[in-house]
C-alpha positions as CSV (number, residue, x, y, z in Angstrom):
1,X,120.9,118.1,130.8
2,X,123.9,115.9,130.4
3,X,126.4,117.2,127.9
4,X,128.7,115.3,125.5
5,X,131.6,117.3,124.3
6,X,133.8,116.6,121.3
7,X,135.5,118.5,118.4
8,X,136.1,118.3,114.7
9,X,139.0,119.7,112.7
10,X,137.9,121.1,109.4
11,X,139.9,120.7,106.1
12,X,141.3,124.2,106.6
13,X,142.6,123.3,110.1
14,X,139.9,125.1,112.2
15,X,138.8,123.3,115.3
16,X,135.0,123.3,115.8
17,X,133.5,122.6,119.2
18,X,130.7,119.9,119.1
19,X,128.1,119.5,121.9
20,X,125.1,117.2,122.3
21,X,122.7,118.0,125.2
22,X,120.5,115.1,126.4
23,X,118.3,114.5,129.5
24,X,120.1,113.4,132.6
25,X,121.0,109.8,132.6
26,X,121.2,109.5,128.8
27,X,124.7,110.6,128.1
28,X,125.8,107.0,127.1
29,X,123.2,107.1,124.4
30,X,124.6,110.2,122.6
31,X,127.7,108.7,121.2
32,X,126.2,107.5,117.9
33,X,124.7,111.0,117.2
34,X,128.1,112.6,117.9
35,X,129.9,110.1,115.6
36,X,127.2,110.7,112.9
37,X,127.8,114.5,113.1
38,X,131.5,114.1,112.7
39,X,131.0,111.7,109.8
40,X,128.6,114.2,108.2
41,X,131.0,117.1,108.5
42,X,133.8,115.0,106.9
43,X,131.5,113.8,104.1
44,X,130.3,117.3,103.2
45,X,133.9,118.4,102.8
46,X,134.9,115.4,100.7
47,X,131.9,115.1,98.4
48,X,130.8,118.8,98.1
49,X,133.8,120.7,99.3
50,X,131.7,122.5,102.0
51,X,133.3,123.3,105.3
52,X,131.4,124.3,108.5
53,X,131.6,128.0,109.1
54,X,131.1,128.5,112.9
55,X,133.3,127.6,115.8
56,X,130.6,125.6,117.6
57,X,127.8,123.2,116.6
58,X,125.2,122.1,119.2
59,X,122.4,119.5,119.3
60,X,119.7,119.6,121.9
61,X,117.5,116.5,122.3
62,X,114.0,117.0,123.5
63,X,111.2,114.4,124.0
64,X,108.2,116.7,123.3
65,X,108.7,117.8,119.7
66,X,106.3,117.7,116.7
67,X,109.1,117.4,114.1
68,X,112.2,115.1,113.7
69,X,114.6,118.1,114.1
70,X,115.0,121.8,113.3
71,X,118.1,123.2,111.7
72,X,118.6,126.5,113.7
73,X,122.0,127.9,112.8
74,X,124.5,126.5,115.2
75,X,121.9,125.3,117.8
76,X,119.8,122.4,116.4
77,X,116.8,121.1,118.2
78,X,116.2,117.3,117.8
79,X,113.6,114.9,118.7
80,X,115.1,112.3,121.1
81,X,114.2,109.6,118.6
82,X,116.9,110.9,116.4
83,X,119.6,111.3,119.0
84,X,119.4,108.6,121.7
85,X,120.7,105.1,120.9
86,X,122.5,102.1,122.4
87,X,122.3,98.5,121.2
88,X,120.1,97.4,124.1
89,X,117.4,100.1,123.4
90,X,117.7,101.0,119.7
91,X,117.4,98.9,116.5
92,X,119.6,98.9,113.5
93,X,116.9,101.0,111.8
94,X,117.1,103.5,114.6
95,X,120.9,103.8,114.2
96,X,120.4,104.4,110.5
97,X,117.7,107.0,111.2
98,X,119.9,108.9,113.6
99,X,122.8,109.0,111.2
100,X,120.5,110.2,108.4
101,X,118.7,112.9,110.3
102,X,121.9,114.2,112.0
103,X,123.4,114.4,108.5
104,X,120.3,116.1,107.1
105,X,120.2,118.8,109.7
106,X,124.0,119.4,109.4
107,X,123.8,119.7,105.6
108,X,121.2,122.4,106.0
109,X,124.0,124.6,107.2
110,X,124.8,125.3,103.6
111,X,121.6,124.2,101.8
112,X,119.0,126.0,103.9
113,X,121.0,128.4,106.2
114,X,123.9,129.9,104.2
115,X,121.5,129.9,101.2
116,X,117.9,130.0,102.1
117,X,114.4,130.4,100.6
118,X,113.0,133.7,99.4
119,X,109.5,132.6,100.5
120,X,107.8,129.4,101.8
121,X,106.7,128.4,98.4
122,X,110.4,127.7,97.6
123,X,110.6,125.2,100.5
124,X,111.8,122.4,98.3
125,X,114.8,124.5,97.4
126,X,116.3,123.6,100.7
127,X,114.4,120.5,101.7
128,X,114.4,118.6,98.4
129,X,118.1,119.4,97.9
130,X,119.0,118.5,101.5
131,X,117.1,115.2,101.4
132,X,119.0,114.3,98.2
133,X,122.2,115.2,100.1
134,X,121.4,113.1,103.1
135,X,120.4,110.2,100.9
136,X,123.7,110.4,99.1
137,X,125.5,110.6,102.4
138,X,123.7,107.4,103.7
139,X,124.5,105.7,100.4
140,X,128.2,106.6,100.4
141,X,128.7,105.4,104.0
142,X,126.3,102.4,103.8
143,X,124.6,100.3,101.2
144,X,123.6,102.3,98.2
145,X,121.2,99.7,97.0
146,X,119.3,99.3,100.3
147,X,119.2,103.1,100.9
148,X,117.8,103.6,97.4
149,X,115.2,100.9,98.0
150,X,114.1,102.7,101.2
151,X,113.7,106.0,99.3
152,X,111.8,104.3,96.5
153,X,109.4,102.8,99.0
154,X,108.6,106.2,100.4
155,X,107.9,107.6,97.0
156,X,105.7,104.7,95.8
157,X,103.8,104.0,99.0
158,X,103.4,107.6,100.3
159,X,104.2,110.3,97.8
160,X,102.2,108.6,94.9
161,X,99.3,108.4,97.3
162,X,99.6,112.1,98.0
163,X,99.7,112.9,94.3
164,X,96.4,111.1,93.7
165,X,94.7,112.6,96.8
166,X,93.0,115.9,97.6
167,X,96.3,117.5,98.8
168,X,98.1,116.9,95.5
169,X,100.5,119.8,94.8
170,X,103.7,120.5,92.9
171,X,107.0,120.5,94.7
172,X,106.8,124.3,94.5
173,X,103.2,125.1,95.6
174,X,101.5,128.2,94.4
175,X,99.0,128.7,97.2
176,X,98.4,127.5,100.7
177,X,96.0,128.0,103.7
178,X,98.3,126.5,106.4
179,X,102.0,126.4,105.6
180,X,102.5,123.5,108.1
181,X,100.5,121.3,105.7
182,X,103.2,121.6,103.0
183,X,106.0,119.9,104.9
184,X,105.1,116.9,102.8
185,X,106.6,113.9,101.1
186,X,106.0,115.8,97.8
187,X,108.1,118.8,98.9
188,X,110.8,116.7,100.6
189,X,111.0,113.4,98.9
190,X,109.7,114.1,95.4
191,X,111.8,117.3,95.6
192,X,114.8,115.1,96.3
193,X,113.9,112.9,93.2
194,X,113.8,116.1,91.1
195,X,117.3,116.9,92.3
196,X,118.4,113.3,91.6
197,X,117.1,113.5,88.1
198,X,119.1,116.7,87.6
199,X,122.1,114.9,88.9
200,X,121.4,112.0,86.4
201,X,121.1,114.4,83.5
202,X,124.2,116.5,84.3
203,X,126.4,113.7,85.8
204,X,128.4,114.0,89.0
205,X,130.9,116.5,87.5
206,X,128.3,118.7,86.0
207,X,126.1,118.6,89.1
208,X,129.1,119.6,91.3
209,X,129.9,122.5,89.0
210,X,126.3,123.6,89.3
211,X,126.5,123.4,93.1
212,X,129.7,125.5,93.1
213,X,128.0,128.1,90.8
214,X,125.0,128.2,93.1
215,X,127.0,129.0,96.2
216,X,129.2,131.5,94.5
217,X,126.2,133.4,93.2
218,X,123.9,133.1,96.2
219,X,125.9,132.6,99.4
220,X,124.2,134.7,102.1
221,X,121.0,135.2,100.0
222,X,117.4,134.1,100.1
223,X,116.6,132.7,96.6
224,X,114.2,130.7,94.5
225,X,114.1,127.2,92.9
226,X,114.6,128.9,89.6
227,X,117.9,130.4,90.8
228,X,119.1,126.9,91.6
229,X,118.1,125.5,88.2
230,X,119.8,128.5,86.5
231,X,123.0,127.7,88.3
232,X,122.9,124.1,87.2
233,X,122.1,125.0,83.6
234,X,124.7,127.7,83.3
235,X,127.5,125.7,84.9
236,X,126.8,122.5,82.8
237,X,125.7,124.1,79.5
238,X,122.7,121.7,79.4
239,X,119.4,123.2,78.6
240,X,116.9,122.6,81.5
241,X,114.0,124.6,80.1
242,X,111.7,121.5,79.7
243,X,113.0,120.0,83.0
244,X,111.8,123.1,85.0
245,X,108.2,121.9,84.6
246,X,108.8,119.4,87.3
247,X,108.7,122.3,89.8
248,X,105.3,123.6,88.8
249,X,103.4,120.4,87.8
250,X,101.5,118.3,90.3
251,X,100.7,114.6,89.9
252,X,102.7,111.4,89.0
253,X,103.5,110.9,85.3
254,X,102.4,107.5,83.9
255,X,105.0,106.2,81.5
256,X,103.8,103.4,79.2
257,X,106.3,101.3,77.4
258,X,105.7,99.1,74.3
259,X,108.5,97.1,72.6
260,X,109.1,95.0,69.5
261,X,112.0,93.1,67.9
262,X,112.7,93.0,64.2
263,X,114.7,89.8,63.7
264,X,115.5,90.5,60.1
265,X,117.1,93.9,60.9
266,X,118.4,92.9,64.4
267,X,116.5,96.0,65.8
268,X,114.8,96.4,69.1
269,X,112.3,99.2,69.3
270,X,111.3,100.8,72.6
271,X,108.3,103.2,72.5
272,X,107.9,105.4,75.5
273,X,104.6,107.3,76.1
274,X,104.2,109.8,79.0
275,X,101.1,111.3,80.4
276,X,100.3,113.1,83.7
277,X,96.8,113.9,84.9
278,X,96.4,115.8,88.2
279,X,93.0,116.4,89.7
280,X,91.4,115.9,86.3
281,X,93.8,118.2,84.4
282,X,96.2,116.9,81.8
283,X,99.8,118.0,82.4
284,X,102.6,119.1,80.2
285,X,105.3,116.9,78.7
286,X,108.3,116.6,80.9
287,X,112.0,115.8,80.6
288,X,112.3,112.3,82.0
289,X,115.7,110.5,82.4
290,X,114.7,106.9,81.7
291,X,117.4,104.4,82.6
292,X,117.4,101.1,80.6
293,X,119.5,98.0,80.6
294,X,119.1,95.3,77.9
295,X,120.0,91.8,78.7
296,X,120.5,88.8,76.4
297,X,119.1,85.3,77.1
298,X,122.3,84.4,78.9
299,X,121.9,87.3,81.3
300,X,124.7,89.4,79.7
301,X,124.3,93.2,79.6
302,X,124.1,94.4,76.0
303,X,123.1,98.1,76.6
304,X,123.0,100.1,79.8
305,X,122.2,103.8,79.4
306,X,119.9,106.7,80.3
307,X,117.4,107.7,77.6
308,X,116.2,111.3,77.5
309,X,112.4,111.2,77.1
310,X,111.3,114.7,76.1
311,X,108.3,114.0,74.0
312,X,104.8,112.7,74.7
313,X,105.6,109.7,72.5
314,X,109.1,108.7,71.6
315,X,110.7,105.6,70.0
316,X,114.2,104.5,70.7
317,X,115.9,102.0,68.3
318,X,118.7,99.6,69.4
319,X,120.4,97.8,66.5
320,X,123.0,95.0,66.0
321,X,121.1,92.6,68.2
322,X,121.0,88.8,67.5
323,X,117.8,88.2,69.5
324,X,115.1,90.0,71.4
325,X,116.5,91.3,74.7
326,X,114.9,91.5,78.1
327,X,114.6,95.1,79.2
328,X,115.2,96.4,82.7
329,X,113.2,99.6,82.7
330,X,113.3,102.7,84.8
331,X,116.4,101.3,86.6
332,X,117.0,102.5,90.1
333,X,113.8,104.5,89.8
334,X,115.5,107.1,87.6
335,X,112.4,109.3,87.6
336,X,109.4,109.5,90.0
337,X,106.9,108.0,87.5
338,X,104.6,105.1,87.3
339,X,105.8,102.5,84.8
340,X,103.3,100.5,82.8
341,X,104.8,97.5,81.0
342,X,103.5,94.0,80.6
343,X,106.3,92.0,82.1
344,X,105.9,88.2,81.9
345,X,106.9,85.9,84.8
346,X,109.9,84.6,82.9
347,X,111.1,88.2,82.2
348,X,110.9,89.2,85.8
349,X,112.7,86.0,87.0
350,X,115.4,86.7,84.4
351,X,115.8,90.3,85.8
352,X,115.9,89.0,89.4
353,X,118.8,86.8,88.5
354,X,120.8,88.9,86.0
355,X,120.1,92.7,86.2
356,X,123.3,94.6,86.8
357,X,121.5,96.9,89.3
358,X,120.7,95.4,92.7
359,X,117.8,97.8,92.9
360,X,116.5,96.5,89.6
361,X,116.6,93.0,91.0
362,X,114.6,94.0,94.0
363,X,112.1,95.9,91.8
364,X,111.7,92.8,89.6
365,X,110.9,90.8,92.8
366,X,108.3,93.3,93.9
367,X,106.6,93.1,90.5
368,X,106.8,89.3,90.5
369,X,105.2,88.9,93.9
370,X,102.7,91.7,93.3
371,X,101.6,90.0,90.1
372,X,101.0,86.8,92.1
373,X,98.9,88.6,94.7
374,X,96.8,90.4,92.1
375,X,96.3,87.3,90.1
376,X,94.8,85.6,93.2
377,X,92.6,88.6,93.9
378,X,91.2,88.0,90.4
379,X,90.8,84.3,91.2
380,X,88.8,85.1,94.3
381,X,86.6,87.5,92.5
382,X,85.8,84.7,90.0
383,X,85.3,82.3,92.8
384,X,88.2,80.1,91.5
385,X,91.0,78.4,93.4
386,X,94.1,80.4,94.3
387,X,97.6,79.3,93.3
388,X,101.2,80.5,93.1
389,X,103.2,79.7,89.9
390,X,106.2,77.4,90.7
391,X,108.5,79.8,88.8
392,X,107.7,82.5,91.4
393,X,108.5,80.2,94.2
394,X,111.8,79.0,92.6
395,X,112.9,82.6,92.0
396,X,112.6,83.4,95.7
397,X,114.1,80.1,96.7
398,X,117.1,81.0,94.6
399,X,117.5,84.3,96.4
400,X,117.3,82.6,99.8
401,X,120.0,80.1,98.8
402,X,122.4,82.5,97.0
403,X,125.2,83.3,99.5
404,X,126.7,85.9,97.1
405,X,123.8,88.3,97.5
406,X,124.1,91.0,100.1
407,X,122.1,89.8,103.1
408,X,120.4,93.2,103.6
409,X,119.3,93.0,100.0
410,X,117.9,89.5,100.5
411,X,115.9,90.9,103.4
412,X,114.4,93.6,101.2
413,X,113.5,91.1,98.5
414,X,111.8,88.8,101.0
415,X,109.8,91.8,102.5
416,X,106.5,91.2,100.8
417,X,104.8,94.5,99.8
418,X,102.4,95.7,102.5
419,X,98.7,96.1,101.9
420,X,99.1,99.9,101.6
421,X,101.9,99.5,99.0
422,X,99.8,97.1,97.0
423,X,96.8,99.4,97.0
424,X,99.0,102.1,95.4
425,X,99.6,99.9,92.4
426,X,95.9,100.0,91.4
427,X,93.1,102.5,90.7
428,X,90.6,100.7,92.9
429,X,90.8,97.9,95.4
430,X,88.7,95.0,96.7
431,X,90.3,95.2,100.2
432,X,88.7,92.0,101.5
433,X,90.0,90.0,98.5
434,X,93.4,91.6,98.7
435,X,93.7,90.6,102.4
436,X,93.0,87.0,101.6
437,X,95.2,86.9,98.5
438,X,98.2,88.4,100.1
439,X,98.0,86.1,103.1
440,X,97.7,83.1,100.8
441,X,100.7,84.1,98.7
442,X,102.9,84.8,101.7
443,X,101.9,81.4,103.3
444,X,102.5,79.5,100.1
445,X,105.9,81.1,99.5
446,X,107.0,80.6,103.1
447,X,105.8,77.0,103.2
448,X,107.5,76.1,99.9
449,X,110.8,77.6,101.1
450,X,110.4,76.5,104.8
451,X,113.5,74.2,104.8
452,X,115.7,76.8,103.1
453,X,114.5,79.6,105.4
454,X,115.2,77.4,108.5
455,X,118.7,76.6,107.3
456,X,119.6,80.2,106.6
457,X,118.0,81.3,109.9
458,X,120.2,78.9,111.9
459,X,123.3,80.1,110.0
460,X,122.5,83.7,110.6
461,X,122.1,83.3,114.4
462,X,125.8,83.1,114.6
463,X,126.5,86.3,112.7
464,X,126.5,89.7,114.5
465,X,125.9,92.5,112.0
466,X,123.0,94.5,110.8
467,X,122.8,92.8,107.4
468,X,122.5,89.4,108.9
469,X,120.0,90.5,111.5
470,X,117.8,91.9,108.7
471,X,117.8,88.6,106.8
472,X,117.4,86.6,110.0
473,X,114.4,88.5,111.3
474,X,112.5,88.4,108.0
475,X,113.2,84.7,107.8
476,X,111.8,84.2,111.3
477,X,108.7,86.1,110.4
478,X,108.1,84.0,107.3
479,X,108.7,80.8,109.2
480,X,106.1,81.7,111.8
481,X,103.5,82.3,109.1
482,X,103.9,78.7,107.9
483,X,103.2,77.0,111.3
484,X,103.2,77.8,115.0
485,X,105.7,74.9,115.5
486,X,108.4,77.6,115.1
487,X,107.1,79.5,118.1
488,X,110.1,78.1,120.1
489,X,112.5,79.9,117.8
490,X,110.7,83.2,118.6
491,X,110.9,82.6,122.3
492,X,114.5,81.6,122.2
493,X,115.5,84.6,120.1
494,X,113.6,87.0,122.3
495,X,115.0,85.8,125.6
496,X,118.6,85.4,124.3
497,X,118.7,88.7,122.3
498,X,121.6,90.9,123.0
499,X,120.2,93.9,121.0
500,X,116.9,95.6,120.4
501,X,116.8,94.6,116.7
502,X,116.6,90.9,117.7
503,X,114.2,91.5,120.6
504,X,111.8,93.5,118.4
505,X,112.3,91.0,115.5
506,X,111.0,88.2,117.7
507,X,108.1,90.3,118.9
508,X,107.1,91.3,115.4
509,X,107.2,87.7,114.2
510,X,105.0,86.7,117.1
511,X,102.6,89.6,116.4
512,X,102.3,89.0,112.7
513,X,101.6,85.3,113.2
514,X,99.5,85.9,116.3
515,X,101.4,83.3,118.2
516,X,100.2,82.2,121.6
517,X,103.4,83.5,123.3
518,X,102.8,87.1,122.2
519,X,101.0,88.3,125.4
520,X,103.8,86.8,127.6
521,X,106.5,88.4,125.5
522,X,104.8,91.8,125.4
523,X,104.4,91.7,129.2
524,X,108.1,90.9,129.7
525,X,109.1,93.7,127.3
526,X,106.9,96.1,129.1
527,X,108.3,95.3,132.6
528,X,111.9,95.5,131.2
529,X,111.5,98.9,129.4
530,X,108.6,100.7,131.1
531,X,110.9,103.5,132.2
532,X,112.4,104.1,128.7
533,X,109.9,106.2,126.6
534,X,111.4,105.6,123.2
535,X,111.4,101.9,123.7
536,X,107.9,101.9,125.0
537,X,107.0,103.7,121.7
538,X,108.0,100.5,119.9
539,X,105.8,98.5,122.3
540,X,102.8,100.7,121.6
541,X,103.4,100.6,117.8
542,X,103.7,96.8,117.8
543,X,100.3,96.4,119.4
544,X,98.7,99.1,117.2
545,X,99.7,97.1,114.1
546,X,98.2,93.7,115.1
547,X,95.6,92.6,112.6
548,X,92.9,91.5,115.0
549,X,89.3,92.5,115.4
550,X,89.8,93.7,119.0
551,X,92.8,96.0,118.1
552,X,90.8,99.2,118.5
553,X,89.6,98.3,122.0
554,X,93.2,97.3,122.8
555,X,94.4,100.8,121.6
556,X,91.7,102.5,123.7
557,X,93.1,100.6,126.7
558,X,96.7,101.5,125.8
559,X,95.8,105.2,125.8
560,X,95.3,104.8,129.6
561,X,98.7,103.2,130.1
562,X,101.2,105.1,132.1
563,X,103.6,105.2,129.2
564,X,101.1,107.0,126.9
565,X,100.2,110.7,126.9
566,X,98.1,112.7,124.4
567,X,100.4,115.7,125.1
568,X,103.5,113.9,123.7
569,X,103.7,113.8,119.9
570,X,106.0,110.7,119.9
571,X,103.5,108.7,122.0
572,X,100.5,109.8,119.8
573,X,102.4,108.9,116.6
574,X,103.5,105.6,118.0
575,X,100.1,104.4,118.9
576,X,97.3,106.2,117.0
577,X,99.4,107.3,114.0
578,X,100.8,103.8,113.6
579,X,97.3,102.3,113.6
580,X,95.8,104.7,111.1
581,X,98.8,104.6,108.7
582,X,100.0,101.0,109.1
583,X,97.1,98.7,110.1
584,X,95.4,98.9,106.7
585,X,92.8,96.1,107.2
586,X,91.7,97.2,110.7
587,X,91.7,100.9,110.0
588,X,89.6,100.3,106.8
589,X,87.3,97.7,108.4
590,X,83.9,97.6,106.8
591,X,82.0,98.7,109.9
592,X,83.8,102.1,109.8
593,X,85.0,101.8,113.4
594,X,88.6,102.6,112.4
595,X,87.5,105.8,110.8
596,X,85.3,106.8,113.7
597,X,88.0,106.1,116.3
598,X,90.6,108.2,114.4
599,X,88.0,111.0,114.0
600,X,87.4,111.0,117.8
601,X,91.1,111.4,118.3
602,X,91.4,114.2,115.7
603,X,88.7,116.1,117.4
604,X,90.7,115.9,120.6
605,X,94.0,116.9,118.9
606,X,92.4,119.7,117.0
607,X,92.5,121.7,120.1
608,X,95.8,120.4,121.7
609,X,98.0,119.8,118.7
610,X,96.5,120.6,115.3
611,X,99.8,120.0,113.5
612,X,99.9,116.4,114.6
613,X,96.2,116.1,113.9
614,X,96.8,117.3,110.3
615,X,99.5,114.8,109.7
616,X,97.5,111.9,111.1
617,X,94.3,112.6,109.1
618,X,96.1,111.5,105.8
619,X,94.7,107.9,105.6
620,X,91.2,109.3,106.1
621,X,91.3,111.7,103.2
622,X,92.9,109.3,100.7
623,X,89.6,107.4,100.0
624,X,89.4,107.4,96.2
625,X,90.6,103.8,95.7
626,X,88.2,102.2,98.1
627,X,84.7,100.9,97.5
628,X,81.7,103.2,97.8
629,X,80.6,101.9,101.2
630,X,84.0,102.7,102.7
631,X,84.2,106.1,100.9
632,X,80.9,107.1,102.3
633,X,81.9,106.2,105.8
634,X,85.1,108.2,105.5
635,X,83.2,111.2,104.1
636,X,80.8,111.1,107.0
637,X,83.7,111.4,109.4
638,X,85.1,114.3,107.4
639,X,81.8,116.1,107.5
640,X,81.8,115.6,111.3
641,X,85.2,117.3,111.5
642,X,84.1,120.1,109.1
643,X,81.2,120.9,111.4
644,X,83.5,121.6,114.4
645,X,83.1,125.3,115.4
646,X,86.8,125.7,116.2
647,X,88.3,123.6,113.4
648,X,92.0,124.5,113.1
649,X,93.4,125.8,109.8
650,X,95.6,122.8,109.7
651,X,92.6,120.4,109.5
652,X,90.3,122.8,107.7
653,X,92.4,122.9,104.6
654,X,92.6,119.1,104.3
655,X,89.0,118.4,105.2
656,X,87.5,120.9,102.8
657,X,89.7,119.9,99.9
658,X,88.8,116.3,100.5
659,X,85.1,116.9,100.5
660,X,85.4,119.0,97.4
661,X,86.6,116.1,95.4
């Protein structure tokens, strides 16, 4: 190992020795992890008043590791992915990931180690709370809006899928066959959203009082989720009896909103109905903090508040209004629910331009472009001509041209929802029509805004920061989907890049548009980075995500590459995991080859690494939204796995629950 030494002086004046151990030759890549650790320690003192209690804090980075990191007291084991970074070999996203995970593991010192779980069913007590804390850390030291958007995407694209699948469970499960299967987005990320709702209901002051009460009562103890909620309730004086149901109830609540305006009385009525059905069982009514902003026709904010929805059906009345307002609903994703409201194009465009919350503006853009895609799916199914409303195009053109919007936020708005994200918006999907409709809308939007995108791209080339790079690279990708005449921009960016973000940005643009230069760029990237495993992981992932009919054969070839090994979890996740989870069209191809290939890999991993196999099977068991033909193909693969004589507990639980549906 190489060793990076440093120290941190706590708020009480104690000096803590800090050490990061990395493989020989990687010392220069440990600086960001060390800086992130010191930043985390300072933030926890400032925001939560929590000081580190030992005289040494150590991080050891290892390449062969199933997890991201493990918070052993004082000596923390990390996957190299979340430690090693320099500008040449790590992207801006990698830098953010390292800062977040280092923070997460450090924050476990109090929420996980000093106070820990009585039993494994209380796992969200430490993980949900600590994810909330690391999200707040990232938001305080970076862009709150962009970090919130990233968290929302995880919930809507992954956790909602888990809630509707065979492995649906509450954040505090009641039974388990294999505990490793419950290190899930439900326990971690939905758990964090439950904590966030509590923070919204209590406010920052009330929440901090609850945290103080929690540590005063339970420091050095192994406790339960109920103990945490009791501390929050007792310290704030707010009744959380109804709210506790979030811990024991599985499934995603559906919140339907209807509204009306009484011009004679100047009253706006907002009726909110909630319902949750999990695995065919109707759930109980929950306490849902529902954030609302009302805007007038000029875009001025009239009302901005959090409504406490505590009944199955509840009407809120806003009076003294001169005209019908436009409502921004469930602002900042104030609760982990599915919102049903019939937004018009004009309403969404208005919210994109005027909502006070940057997250609400992004959310409006997602709904606007999603509407356009689903409308065209319907057009295809009726064998009618596809089109994109000019109001949609103009809304996105306005975002591209607006120099007052944060560039990282523009990048998020221009990131068209993926196929998997779109699938989570509906109960059933015509995948072939979706593929055509999404491609059409992206090409139409990019073509209509080509001139503006090109101008902004050329401006952003001269700016060296993460926000500009995010906007620049999404602009480049969109330009390449208009015409291959922009291929020269890709080559120029790749060969002149001074950081991994821009190198990979050019490669991704070439891969998405299937440009002729892609093989040449991939070959150059390979020869440049073949001795750097974490970078070669990016090379593997890029090729696994190419939407081409020969991608499975290409993946089979890549498994024989010197940079790949089935014994290394990072390599397996980067190639096979990326394909199954991220290459939606090819994994779900109608001939079933994607399913059969993953099954073959799962049979192999069942013996060598059942934990990784269990995580990678997820796309195969979430079949309910697909057509009967694809469902049958997936079930056949699951039956093949079930028949294995030595099926691991990890896979057995997921396979049997899936087939029981």
